C-alpha positions as CSV (number, residue, x, y, z in Angstrom):
1,M,0.0,0.1,0.0
2,I,1.3,3.4,-1.0
3,P,1.1,6.2,1.6
4,S,-1.6,8.7,0.4
5,F,0.8,11.6,0.6
6,I,3.0,9.9,-1.9
7,S,0.2,8.9,-4.2
8,S,-1.0,12.4,-4.1
9,L,2.4,13.8,-5.1
10,I,2.5,11.3,-8.0
11,L,-1.2,12.0,-9.1
12,F,-0.3,15.7,-9.1
13,I,2.5,15.3,-11.7
14,P,0.3,16.7,-14.6
15,A,0.1,20.1,-12.7
16,F,3.8,19.9,-11.7
17,F,4.7,19.1,-15.3
18,A,2.5,21.6,-17.1
19,N,4.0,24.6,-15.6
20,P,7.7,24.2,-16.6
21,S,6.6,22.8,-20.0
22,A,5.3,26.1,-20.8
23,V,8.8,27.5,-21.0
24,I,9.8,24.9,-23.5
25,T,6.7,25.5,-25.8
26,G,6.3,29.2,-25.2
27,G,7.4,32.3,-27.1
28,H,4.6,32.8,-29.6
29,L,1.4,34.9,-29.4
30,I,1.7,37.0,-26.3
31,I,-1.6,36.6,-24.3
32,D,-2.0,40.3,-23.2
33,R,-0.8,41.5,-26.6
34,G,1.3,44.0,-24.9
35,R,-1.7,45.7,-23.2
36,S,-1.7,47.4,-19.8
37,W,-4.4,47.9,-17.1
38,K,-4.1,50.8,-14.8
39,G,-0.7,51.7,-16.1
40,K,0.8,48.2,-15.6
41,R,1.2,45.3,-18.1
42,I,-1.6,42.7,-17.6
43,L,0.6,39.7,-17.8
44,G,3.9,40.5,-19.6
45,D,5.8,39.1,-22.7
46,H,6.7,35.8,-21.1
47,K,3.1,34.6,-21.1
48,T,2.2,33.3,-24.5
49,W,-0.6,31.2,-26.0
50,S,1.9,28.7,-27.2
51,G,3.3,28.3,-23.7
52,F,-0.2,28.0,-22.2
53,M,-1.4,25.4,-24.6
54,G,1.9,23.6,-24.7
55,G,2.1,23.4,-21.0
56,A,-1.4,22.2,-20.6
57,A,-1.0,19.6,-23.5
58,A,2.3,18.3,-21.8
59,G,0.5,17.9,-18.5
60,I,-2.4,16.1,-20.0
61,L,-0.1,13.8,-22.0
62,I,2.1,12.8,-19.1
63,G,-1.2,12.3,-16.9
64,L,-2.7,9.9,-19.4
65,V,0.6,8.0,-19.9
66,L,1.0,7.6,-16.3
67,N,-2.6,6.6,-15.6
68,Y,-2.4,3.9,-18.4
69,L,1.0,2.6,-16.9
70,F,-0.3,2.4,-13.4
71,L,-3.6,0.9,-14.6
72,L,-1.7,-1.8,-16.6
73,S,0.6,-2.4,-13.6
74,G,-2.3,-2.8,-11.3
75,I,-1.2,0.0,-9.0
76,K,-4.8,1.2,-8.1
77,E,-3.7,4.0,-5.7
78,L,-2.0,5.8,-8.7
79,V,-5.0,5.7,-11.0
80,Y,-7.3,8.5,-11.5
81,S,-9.8,6.3,-13.0
82,G,-10.3,3.3,-15.3
83,Q,-12.5,5.2,-17.6
84,I,-10.7,7.1,-20.2
85,V,-13.1,10.1,-20.5
86,L,-13.1,10.7,-16.7
87,T,-9.2,10.4,-16.6
88,L,-9.0,12.8,-19.5
89,E,-11.2,15.4,-17.6
90,M,-9.3,15.0,-14.4
91,V,-5.8,15.5,-16.0
92,F,-7.2,18.3,-18.1
93,T,-8.3,20.0,-14.9
94,L,-4.9,19.6,-13.2
95,S,-3.0,20.8,-16.2
96,F,-5.3,23.5,-17.5
97,F,-5.8,25.1,-14.1
98,S,-2.1,24.8,-13.3
99,M,-1.6,27.1,-16.4
100,V,-4.5,29.4,-15.2
101,G,-3.0,29.7,-11.7
102,D,0.3,30.7,-13.3
103,L,-1.4,33.4,-15.2
104,V,-3.2,34.7,-12.1
105,G,0.2,34.7,-10.3
106,S,1.7,36.9,-13.1
107,F,-1.2,39.2,-13.0
108,V,-0.7,39.6,-9.2
109,K,3.1,40.2,-9.7
110,R,2.3,42.9,-12.3
111,R,-0.1,44.6,-10.0
112,I,2.4,44.8,-7.1
113,G,5.1,46.2,-9.5
114,R,7.2,43.1,-10.0
115,A,8.8,42.8,-13.4
116,P,8.5,39.6,-15.5
117,G,11.2,37.2,-14.4
118,D,11.6,38.8,-10.9
119,E,11.5,36.3,-8.1
120,S,8.3,36.6,-6.0
121,L,8.2,34.3,-2.9
122,F,5.0,32.4,-2.9
123,I,3.5,34.1,-5.9
124,D,5.8,32.2,-8.2
125,Q,5.3,28.8,-6.5
126,Y,1.7,28.4,-5.2
127,P,-1.0,29.8,-7.6
128,F,-0.5,26.9,-10.1
129,A,-0.9,24.4,-7.3
130,L,-3.8,26.0,-5.5
131,F,-5.9,26.7,-8.7
132,S,-5.3,23.0,-9.7
133,L,-6.4,21.6,-6.4
134,A,-9.3,24.1,-6.0
135,F,-10.7,23.3,-9.4
136,F,-10.1,19.5,-9.0
137,Y,-12.2,19.7,-5.6
138,L,-14.9,21.7,-7.4
139,L,-15.2,19.5,-10.5
140,F,-14.6,16.2,-8.9
141,P,-15.7,16.3,-5.3
142,Q,-16.2,12.7,-4.8
143,D,-12.8,11.7,-6.3
144,A,-10.9,14.6,-4.9
145,L,-10.7,13.2,-1.2
146,R,-9.5,9.8,-2.5
147,I,-6.9,11.3,-4.9
148,F,-5.8,14.3,-2.8
149,P,-6.6,13.8,0.9
150,W,-5.5,16.5,3.5
151,E,-2.1,14.8,4.0
152,G,-1.5,14.7,0.2
153,I,-2.4,18.4,-0.1
154,V,0.0,19.2,2.9
155,A,2.7,17.2,1.0
156,I,1.9,19.0,-2.4
157,L,2.2,22.4,-0.6
158,I,5.5,21.4,1.1
159,V,7.2,20.0,-2.0
160,T,6.0,22.6,-4.5
161,P,8.5,25.3,-3.7
162,L,11.4,22.7,-3.7
163,I,10.3,21.2,-7.2
164,H,9.8,24.9,-8.5
165,R,13.3,25.7,-7.5
166,A,14.9,22.6,-8.8
167,V,13.2,22.7,-12.1
168,N,14.0,26.4,-12.6
169,I,17.7,25.7,-11.9
170,M,17.7,22.9,-14.4
171,G,16.1,25.2,-16.9
172,Y,18.7,27.9,-16.2
173,K,21.6,25.4,-16.6
174,L,20.0,24.1,-19.9
175,K,19.7,27.8,-21.0
176,V,15.9,27.5,-21.4
177,K,15.3,30.1,-18.7
178,D,17.2,33.5,-18.2
179,V,17.3,33.2,-14.4
180,P,17.6,30.3,-11.9
181,Y,14.3,31.0,-10.0
């Protein structure tokens, strides 16, 4: 039997994966098209439709692959569902709202005067995770407690800044990111 905090971390991989994948697929079609609101950019040049869609697609793909592998392996604690449509809806929710949360974090950073790429403790790390979890609970209330029980949520919130930092350092060393945070 896999402890629930470990299974929650593994089942949260689509959200964890979507966010950094946007860096790889991004760069085309700036979402806010250079517009400002109340004298400040809405999101900034780093938030693009190609990154948003590519990040969400990468998260969905990894979620479907993992679900299929764990289903075939018989590891039920690591399976969203045996139904492909429900699984797709679940990994879509985790991935899509990971990207939405990232946009919300950027919007908040612009409002408080932070430039794109500037490090902002908590605003850089948590919006993607919180949006993914919140919308998962809203859309799948009966499955959410099984997949992300309270100890799993605590584990996700503890591990998120560590994963965020590690992935950003890797991206910087691979010259995909301009800064290591």
